[in-house]
C-alpha positions, -999 to +999 in steps of 0.1 A: +274-402+549+261-436+542+236-458+562+244-495+556+222-521+566+227-560+573+204-586+587+215-599+620+217-637+630+225-653+664+209-672+692+175-666+708+192-657+741+213-630+722+182-614+709+169-616+744+196-595+753+188-572+724+153-567+736+166-559+769+187-532+757+159-518+736+137-517+768+165-499+787+165-474+760+128-467+761+131-467+800+158-437+798+139-419+772+106-419+790+124-411+825+141-381+807+107-369+793+093-371+831+123-352+842+117-324+817+081-324+827+091-317+863+117-293+855+109-275+823+139-253+822+164-283+817+184-285+784+200-311+763+231-313+784+210-316+818+193-349+803+227-363+794+238-359+829+206-372+841+212-406+823+243-411+844+221-406+875+197-431+862+227-457+857+237-452+894+201-458+906+192-487+885+214-516+878+199-526+845+205-490+831+241-493+842+244-525+820+240-502+789+272-482+779+272-446+785+274-435+750+241-454+744+226-438+775+234-403+762+220-414+728+186-423+746+185-390+764+193-372+731+161-389+718+140-374+745+155-340+737+148-343+701+111-347+709+111-318+733+131-295+709+105-304+682+078-296+704+091-262+712+096-254+673+059-263+670+050-238+697+071-210+680+055-216+646+019-218+658+025-188+685+009-210+712+027-196+737+027-161+747+059-139+746+079-146+777+055-168+792+070-198+805+056-233+799+046-242+835+023-213+837+001-228+810-027-251+823-022-288+820-051-292+796-037-266+775-002-281+773-015-316+764-037-301+736-004-286+720+006-300+688+034-325+692+036-326+727+063-352+741+045-384+750+059-416+766+073-443+743+054-476+743+069-495+717+108-487+710+125-510+685+161-496+683+191-493+704+221-472+694+256-473+699+280-448+689+319-455+690+321-479+720+313-513+730+314-529+695+341-542+673+338-555+639+354-592+631+385-592+608+366-606+579+338-577+585+312-606+585+301-603+622+301-575+650+308-582+688+291-561+714+310-558+745+287-540+770+272-556+800+239-566+783+253-598+769+245-596+735+279-610+720+287-617+684+260-615+658+268-626+622+259-600+594+245-608+562+240-580+532+245-570+499+274-542+509+309-550+519+321-532+549+359-541+538+358-508+516+354-489+548+377-482+577+364-490+612+372-453+620+346-442+593+317-459+612+305-431+634+273-450+648+259-485+650+221-493+655+205-526+662+168-523+647+140-547+656+115-553+627+089-580+619+112-603+604+141-602+625+170-579+637+191-557+616+225-537+622+230-504+608+262-487+602+265-448+597+295-444+576+314-411+572+320-410+535+307-389+507+291-409+477+297-394+443+296-409+408+306-393+376+283-400+344+282-381+309+258-355+305+227-361+285+218-325+278+180-333+286+158-318+310+124-332+322+093-321+343+074-344+363+037-342+373+027-368+398-008-381+401-030-411+411-040-425+378-003-427+367+026-424+393+039-395+373+036-381+337+067-362+323+070-332+300+075-356+272+042-374+276+056-407+291+035-421+318+048-446+345+022-469+360+010-464+398+018-497+413-005-492+441+011-516+466-010-510+495-042-517+475-026-549+464-019-560+498-050-546+516-071-581+513-042-600+530-036-572+555-073-572+565-075-611+568-042-608+590-058-579+614-088-600+617-068-630+628-051-607+656-084-592+668-096-630+673-066-639+695-068-633+734-046-603+745-012-611+762-013-648+745+015-663+725-010-668+696-016-630+693+019-623+695+026-645+664-005-631+647+009-595+652+042-607+639+025-621+606+007-585+602+038-568+607+054-588+578+026-578+555+031-542+565+069-544+563+067-561+528+045-532+513+070-506+528+098-523+512+081-525+479+073-489+478+108-480+487+124-501+459+100-487+435+110-451+443+146-459+445+150-476+411+127-451+394+144-420+409+179-434+398+165-439+363+152-404+360+183-387+374+205-407+352+185-399+322+183-362+327+205-333+335+179-312+351+147-326+369+117-306+380+090-317+402+062-303+420+068-288+455+037-306+471+023-303+505+014-339+507+005-337+545-021-313+535-034-330+505-037-362+528-063-346+550-088-353+521-102-384+536-116-395+502-080-395+486-059-401+516-052-436+511-044-435+475-021-407+483+001-420+509+001-453+490+015-436+460+047-426+481+051-390+465+074-378+491+097-407+493+102-405+455+111-369+458+136-376+485+155-403+464+153-378+434+173-352+455+195-379+470+206-393+436+207-357+423+235-350+448+252-382+441+253-380+403+256-341+401+222-334+386+201-304+392+166-312+411+143-284+412+112-281+433+086-260+414+053-244+426+024-266+418+000-237+414-021-238+382+000-263+367-029-281+352-050-251+345-025-231+326-021-236+288+016-248+280+012-234+248-002-198+253-003-194+290-041-188+291-057-203+323-082-230+311-104-240+342-113-277+343-123-301+369-107-332+382-127-355+358-115-336+329-084-356+315-077-337+283-065-300+280-081-280+252-073-244+248-088-219+222-053-214+209-053-251+193-034-267+220-048-303+227-029-324+251-034-346+280-040-330+313-010-343+332+012-339+299+002-302+299+011-301+336+044-315+331+055-289+304+042-261+328+063-275+356+095-278+334+090-241+322+085-230+359+114-249+371+139-238+346+128-201+355+134-204+392+166-190+406+174-219+429+160-245+451+161-261+485+167-299+487+163-324+514+188-352+512+169-376+537+193-404+532+223-382+542+233-393+576+222-359+593+185-369+583+190-406+587+200-404+623+176-375+632+194-346+629+189-314+608+183-317+571+209-303+546+202-278+522+219-264+491+212-238+462+204-253+429+214-223+406+250-231+408+246-268+400+223-259+371+248-235+354+275-264+358+253-289+341+241-266+313+275-254+305 
């Protein structure tokens, strides 16, 4: 599955209709959450039926097509089911004890309890109430919201795909305008010649990663570079009167700064991951728990700015596209263990050179990259998360696959 994105162009009246549709989606989701709070035994299908009840009660909800209303109810159920999963993992609820028996203070204190949405930015259509033009350069929305025809501009060509392959369409509002996303039912695969090489990657803050060959990639630090401009934009927002047009414009300028940093980080991760995958048959990386690492407040900003998880996601995605093996290895003792003799050499974070009694002297990250490669090649299999596959891209379950078979195919 592919998700293709295009910039949308239209009149201000059309975008006002898009904003109204987005607000309607937020209204349905919040009402569904409220309905679940009052009736804890409801399920996904009950919320879908409740969206039809809202359409009869509120005329502006009825203007949104039925599939979009159901999709809004599905968003609410996604938050509810995630909350239930957190409760099971943390053993918050006693066995057989219904949620309504807990005190309100206890419920609100639970991790991930569904909250009311305040700033929704998208509306989703499935297979109804939209139609592509013959040249595939514009899209027409035919529901009662009055969005009408929007021009599309992007680098991808929709003529390669049949309209029946498009399973969902989403309009997304961002700081620099509106975008239309298409979820296309197609499997992307590319065939390239094997390189007969394998590599281990040790990510870090000083350099983005150091591989098992000793090569280092510079850490771009996009957030640190744009932090000065971001702080200035934030000060301008705080000086404006709340609710005024000037404050809204200042917030838009601040949003564009954040959006630029996000796009820079994504572009860096995509290009680097593609280069690594196409240059090696087997790629081994650390299976880091980044959320736990970011709890260190001294390093949290630098860790989040590096974008390690996004880089890992794209590694696994391109591994699937090009038929390469991507292996997540345990990060335990990779920096302490000697890659030559296996002896544990304890060192602090300030020690950047690995020196062992066996005579091995390497850069600390280079030594870790070799250990990661050796650890990954010794594993039986791995679990991959293909975040740009349509299952994850549209908020559904992630896909998993075993790497042992793929590793055999690549090395044979």
